[in-house]
C-alpha positions in Angstrom: -10.2 -13.1 48.3 -12.6 -12.9 45.3 -11.9 -9.2 44.8 -8.1 -9.9 44.8 -8.6 -12.6 42.2 -10.7 -10.3 40.0 -8.2 -7.5 40.3 -5.5 -9.9 39.2 -7.6 -11.2 36.3 -8.3 -7.6 35.1 -4.6 -6.8 35.3 -3.8 -9.9 33.2 -6.5 -8.9 30.8 -5.2 -5.4 30.4 -1.6 -6.6 30.0 -2.7 -9.2 27.5 -4.7 -6.7 25.4 -1.8 -4.2 25.3 0.8 -6.8 24.4 -1.1 -9.3 22.3 -0.7 -7.2 19.1 3.1 -7.3 19.6 3.5 -10.9 20.6 2.8 -12.9 17.5 2.8 -16.6 18.5 2.3 -15.7 22.2 -1.0 -13.9 21.5 -2.9 -16.8 23.0 -1.6 -16.1 26.5 -4.5 -13.9 27.4 -7.0 -15.3 24.9 -9.1 -17.2 27.4 -9.3 -14.4 29.9 -10.0 -11.9 27.1 -12.9 -14.0 25.7 -14.4 -14.3 29.2 -14.3 -10.7 30.2 -14.9 -8.6 27.1 -18.4 -7.2 26.8 -20.1 -7.9 23.5 -23.1 -6.2 21.9 -26.1 -8.3 22.9 -27.4 -8.7 19.3 -24.0 -9.5 17.9 -24.2 -6.6 15.5 -21.0 -5.3 14.0 -20.8 -1.6 15.0 -17.3 -0.8 13.8 -17.2 2.7 12.3 -16.3 3.7 8.7 -16.1 7.3 7.8 -15.0 8.4 4.4 -14.0 12.1 3.8 -12.8 13.4 0.5 -13.4 13.0 -3.2 -15.6 10.4 -4.8 -13.8 7.5 -6.6 -15.0 4.6 -8.6 -12.5 1.9 -7.6 -11.0 -0.9 -9.7 -14.3 -2.2 -11.0 -14.5 0.7 -13.5 -11.5 -0.7 -15.2 -13.1 -4.1 -15.5 -16.2 -2.6 -17.0 -14.0 -0.8 -19.5 -12.4 -4.1 -20.5 -15.8 -5.7 -21.0 -16.9 -2.7 -23.2 -13.9 -3.5 -25.5 -14.8 -7.2 -25.6 -18.4 -6.5 -26.4 -17.5 -4.6 -29.5 -17.5 -0.9 -28.4 -13.7 -0.9 -28.9 -11.2 -3.0 -30.8 -11.0 -6.3 -28.8 -7.4 -6.7 -29.8 -6.6 -3.5 -27.9 -8.5 -4.5 -24.8 -6.8 -2.8 -21.8 -5.4 -4.8 -18.9 -5.5 -3.8 -15.2 -2.1 -3.9 -13.5 -1.9 -3.6 -9.7 1.3 -3.3 -7.7 1.4 -4.1 -3.9 4.2 -2.8 -1.6 4.6 -4.1 1.9 5.7 -2.2 5.1 7.6 -3.0 8.2 8.6 -6.6 9.2 10.0 -9.4 7.1 7.8 -10.3 4.2 8.5 -13.4 2.2 7.1 -13.9 -1.3 3.4 -14.7 -1.2 2.6 -12.3 1.7 -0.2 -10.7 -0.4 -2.1 -13.9 -1.1 -5.0 -13.2 1.3 -5.5 -9.7 -0.1 -5.2 -10.8 -3.8 -7.6 -13.7 -3.2 -10.3 -11.4 -1.8 -9.6 -8.8 -4.4 -9.9 -11.2 -7.4 -13.1 -12.7 -6.0 -14.7 -9.3 -5.7 -13.6 -8.5 -9.2 -15.3 -11.7 -10.4 -12.0 -13.2 -11.6 -12.1 -17.0 -11.2 -9.2 -18.2 -13.4 -5.5 -17.6 -13.2 -2.5 -18.4 -15.4 -0.7 -21.6 -14.6 2.6 -19.8 -14.3 3.5 -17.2 -11.6 6.5 -15.3 -12.7 9.3 -14.3 -10.3 11.7 -11.5 -11.1 14.8 -11.1 -9.0 15.2 -7.3 -9.2 18.6 -5.7 -10.0 20.1 -2.4 -11.0 23.5 -1.7 -12.5 24.1 1.2 -10.2 23.8 -1.2 -7.2 26.4 -3.7 -8.4 25.5 -7.2 -7.5 23.2 -6.2 -4.7 19.9 -8.1 -4.9 16.9 -5.7 -4.8 14.1 -7.9 -3.7 11.6 -10.0 -5.7 8.7 -9.2 -7.9 6.0 -12.0 -8.0 3.6 -11.5 -10.9 0.3 -13.4 -11.3 -2.3 -13.2 -14.0 -6.0 -13.5 -13.4 -9.1 -13.8 -15.7 -12.8 -14.4 -15.7 -13.8 -17.6 -17.6 -14.7 -15.7 -20.7 -11.5 -13.7 -20.5 -13.3 -10.4 -20.9 -11.6 -9.3 -17.6 -7.9 -9.4 -16.8 -5.7 -8.4 -13.9 -2.0 -8.7 -13.6 -1.0 -8.5 -9.9 2.6 -7.5 -9.0 3.8 -8.3 -5.4 7.0 -6.6 -4.4 9.1 -8.1 -1.5 11.9 -5.8 -0.5 12.7 -7.2 3.0 15.9 -8.9 2.0 17.5 -5.5 1.2 17.7 -4.7 4.9 17.9 -8.1 6.5 21.7 -8.1 6.8 21.6 -4.7 8.6 18.8 -5.8 10.9 20.7 -8.9 11.8 23.2 -6.8 13.7 20.8 -6.7 16.6 19.5 -10.3 16.4 22.1 -11.4 19.0 19.6 -9.8 21.4 17.2 -12.7 20.6 19.6 -15.4 21.7 19.4 -17.4 24.9 22.2 -15.4 26.4 19.8 -12.4 26.7 16.3 -13.9 26.6 16.7 -15.9 29.8 16.9 -12.7 31.7 13.5 -11.5 30.6 10.0 -12.2 31.6 8.1 -14.1 29.0 5.8 -11.3 27.8 8.6 -8.8 27.8 10.8 -11.2 25.8 8.1 -11.7 23.2 7.6 -7.9 22.9 11.3 -7.3 22.6 11.5 -9.9 19.8 8.7 -8.1 17.9 10.5 -4.8 18.3 13.8 -6.2 17.1 12.1 -7.5 13.9 9.9 -4.5 13.1 11.1 -1.2 14.7 14.4 -1.1 12.7 12.7 -1.0 9.3 11.7 2.7 9.2 15.0 3.7 10.8 17.0 1.8 8.2 14.9 3.1 5.4 15.7 6.7 6.4 19.4 5.8 6.2 21.6 4.5 3.4 19.3 1.6 2.4 16.7 4.1 1.2 18.5 4.2 -2.2 18.3 0.4 -2.7 14.7 0.2 -1.6 13.7 3.1 -4.0 15.6 1.3 -6.8 13.5 -1.8 -6.0 10.3 0.1 -6.2 11.5 1.9 -9.4 12.2 -1.4 -11.0 8.8 -2.8 -10.1 7.1 0.3 -11.6 9.2 -0.1 -14.7 8.1 -3.7 -15.2 4.5 -2.8 -14.6 4.4 0.2 -16.9 6.5 -0.9 -19.8 6.1 -4.7 -20.0 3.3 -7.0 -21.2 2.9 -10.4 -19.6 4.9 -12.0 -22.3 7.7 -9.6 -21.9 8.2 -10.3 -18.2 11.4 -12.1 -17.3 11.0 -15.2 -15.0 13.4 -16.2 -12.3 16.2 -13.9 -13.5 18.3 -11.3 -12.0 17.1 -8.7 -14.5 17.3 -5.0 -15.0 14.3 -3.1 -16.5 15.8 -0.1 -18.5 12.9 2.2 -19.5 15.3 3.9 -22.0 15.8 0.7 -24.1 12.8 -1.5 -23.1 10.3 -2.3 -25.7 7.3 -0.5 -24.4 4.1 -2.4 -23.8 1.7 -2.1 -26.8 -1.0 -1.4 -24.2 0.9 1.3 -22.4 -1.6 4.0 -23.1 -4.6 1.8 -22.9 -3.8 -0.2 -19.8 -4.9 0.8 -16.3 -2.7 0.9 -13.2 -3.2 1.0 -9.4 -0.9 0.7 -6.4 -1.7 -0.8 -2.9 0.7 -0.1 0.0 0.8 -1.0 3.6 2.3 1.2 6.4 5.9 2.1 5.5 5.1 1.3 1.9 3.1 4.5 1.7 6.2 6.5 2.4 8.3 4.5 0.0 6.0 4.9 -3.0 5.5 8.6 -2.5 9.3 9.1 -2.2 9.7 7.1 -5.4 7.2 9.1 -7.3 8.4 12.4 -6.0 11.9 11.5 -7.0 10.7 10.6 -10.5 8.9 14.0 -10.8 12.0 15.8 -9.6 14.4 14.0 -11.9 12.1 14.5 -14.9 12.5 18.2 -14.5 16.3 18.0 -14.1 16.2 19.0 -10.4 18.2 16.2 -9.0 21.3 16.0 -11.1 19.8 13.0 -12.9 20.0 12.6 -16.6 16.3 11.8 -17.0 15.4 15.3 -18.3 18.2 15.1 -21.0 17.1 11.6 -21.9 13.5 12.8 -22.3 14.7 15.2 -24.9 16.7 12.6 -26.8 14.9 9.3 -26.2 11.6 8.7 -28.0 10.9 5.7 -25.7 11.1 7.8 -22.5 9.1 10.6 -24.1 6.3 8.2 -24.9 6.4 6.7 -21.4 6.2 10.1 -19.6 3.6 11.4 -22.0 1.5 8.4 -21.2 2.0 8.9 -17.4 0.8 12.5 -17.8 -2.5 11.1 -18.9 -2.9 8.7 -16.0 -5.3 9.1 -13.1 -3.3 6.7 -10.9 -5.1 5.4 -7.7 -3.0 4.5 -4.7 -4.7 2.7 -1.8 -2.6 3.2 1.3 -3.5 0.8 4.1 -2.3 1.9 7.6 -1.0 5.0 6.0 2.1 6.5 7.7 3.0 9.5 5.5 2.6 12.3 8.2 4.6 10.3 10.8 7.5 9.5 8.4 7.7 13.1 7.1 8.8 14.4 10.5 12.3 15.6 10.5 12.6 15.6 6.7 12.9 18.4 4.2 9.7 19.2 2.2 9.8 18.7 -1.6 11.1 21.6 -3.7 7.8 22.2 -5.3 4.8 22.5 -2.9 1.6 24.6 -2.7 1.3 24.8 -6.5 -1.2 22.0 -7.3 -3.4 24.4 -9.3 -0.4 25.6 -11.4 0.7 22.0 -12.3 -2.5 20.0 -12.3 -5.1 22.1 -14.0 -5.2 22.5 -17.7 -5.2 26.3 -17.5 -2.2 26.2 -15.1 1.1 27.6 -16.4 3.1 24.5 -15.5 0.6 21.9 -16.6 3.0 20.3 -19.1 5.5 19.6 -16.2 3.2 17.4 -14.2 4.1 13.7 -13.6 0.5 12.4 -13.6 -2.9 13.9 -14.6 -4.0 13.0 -11.1 -2.7 10.8 -8.2 -5.8 9.6 -6.5 -4.7 8.8 -2.9 -7.1 6.8 -0.7 -5.6 6.7 2.7 -7.0 4.1 5.1 -6.3 4.4 8.9 -7.9 2.9 12.0 -8.2 5.5 14.7 -7.0 2.8 17.2 -3.9 2.0 15.2 -0.9 3.5 17.1 1.1 3.8 13.8 -1.2 5.3 11.2 -2.5 8.7 10.4 -5.0 10.5 8.2 -3.7 12.9 5.5 -4.9 16.5 6.0 -5.4 18.8 3.0 -2.6 20.9 4.4 -0.2 18.0 4.3 -1.1 17.3 0.6 -0.5 21.0 -0.3 2.6 21.7 1.8 4.4 18.3 2.3 3.8 16.6 -1.1 5.3 17.5 -4.5 2.7 19.4 -6.4 3.9 17.8 -9.7 2.5 14.4 -8.7 -1.0 16.1 -8.6 -2.3 14.5 -5.4 -6.0 14.3 -4.7 -7.0 13.0 -1.3 -9.7 10.8 0.2 -9.4 9.6 3.8 -11.0 6.4 5.1 -11.2 6.3 8.9 -12.2 2.8 9.6 -12.3 0.5 12.7 -10.5 -2.6 11.5 -10.2 -4.0 15.1 -13.3 -4.3 17.1 -13.7 -1.9 20.0 -14.6 -3.7 23.2 -15.7 -2.7 26.7 -13.6 -3.7 29.8 -16.3 -3.8 32.5 -16.4 -0.1 33.0 -12.7 0.4 32.8 -13.0 2.0 29.3 -12.9 0.7 25.8 -10.0 -0.8 23.8 -9.1 -2.3 20.5 -6.1 -4.4 19.6 -3.6 -2.0 18.1 -1.8 -4.8 16.2 -5.0 -5.9 14.5 -5.9 -2.3 13.8 -2.6 -1.9 12.0 -2.4 -5.2 10.0 -6.0 -6.5 9.6 -7.0 -4.6 6.4 -6.7 -7.5 4.0 -9.4 -9.5 5.8 -11.9 -6.6 6.0 -14.7 -6.8 3.4 -15.4 -3.0 3.7 -11.8 -2.3 2.7 -11.9 -4.7 -0.3 -15.3 -3.3 -1.5 -14.0 0.3 -1.2 -11.0 -0.5 -3.3 -13.1 -2.4 -5.9 -16.3 -0.3 -6.0 -15.3 3.1 -4.5 -17.8 5.5 -3.1 -20.0 8.4 -4.1 -21.4 7.0 -7.3 -24.1 4.5 -8.6 -21.7 1.5 -8.4 -21.0 1.9 -4.7 -21.4 -1.5 -2.9 -24.5 -2.0 -0.7 -22.2 -2.8 2.2 -20.5 0.5 1.9 -23.8 2.4 1.7 -25.0 0.6 4.8 -21.8 0.7 6.9 -19.8 3.8 5.8 -20.6 7.5 6.2 -19.3 9.7 3.4 -18.5 13.4 3.7 -17.8 14.7 0.2 -15.0 17.2 -0.2 -15.5 19.4 -3.4 -13.0 21.5 -5.2 -13.4 25.2 -4.8 
């Protein structure tokens, strides 16, 4: 009798562990059993792994230090640069404010303890999309008390673009269908209905609208100062006519993405690189020849070493079945000063830091071969991979080990190691003590 009960409990535990990441509000079903059966390290020590492979990087703190250098007199205080960070979400519905946990931990680590009273909201639009609403850009401004450090944080929410299309299967969540299902299966089906369609829809006709949304967000980040940002308006940012930010060449920029967001931003930047060379039938190349504003913007971008921090990166998965970019395998030709095509690059360097949990079912590291053969050489990608256990790996009484896949996919914003890597980087004197203690670094050097 006892053995039968134990077998049943273990089955419930295994089922709960598999399904809990997918069940949202139903995750507590197996919580008590899980707590009772999981083996924990006796000393309570956190043994989650963290392996960094790639090039050293300094993180966002170096931009804060540069700001303070201006404020201390080594530069013109009136020209003090600003750090601008754009965040792009992935699958599932994301309402405005979804990045609050991440931005809170980020600003605390950057020693920013003040914020502007106003948070600006831009309802994104584009004339080529008619009256279609392209999501929302929430913009917040942070300082330290002496105002020698400043961060403008841009949060893009693009979920509303695809909600109407996703709603076509929401009938499956109604009582007419759910009563036929077991409780756990119903909860899992509800999760699939709300998350699985997103990458499928993105690869269809809605991709154009989503990329316009990202393009508008980048436009507002690159060309506008805080005072220039529209608030609560259905507004189009036209880089050809916009008054460029006075700090365009001095300001620093970074992008943070999650899951599908990694695919979206790379698609957007590759499209920009392609159109700037006249390869897409776009008029950008002609406009660059005639428009001094665009020439100044692209000349500034070519000097940028833009960091992108990809949480739960999905680039390799979402490249399957797609054509590779037109220009690949030519990073040396486009990205080194002695290269014959150096003047045709989009950035000086695109510093990609790809985070992935080995126990996440939906994220992947980026191999050097992928960067060379599956990414546009003109964006000048430079890779660092962070293989990190976000979810704790637990023992199941000799049945093996397991980690919650859902937590492994979405728990990055609460992990101190992730925040410290983004802020302080790795491979230099400013590397945080926590990273030195908890992360193993394998440096990749250029040949």
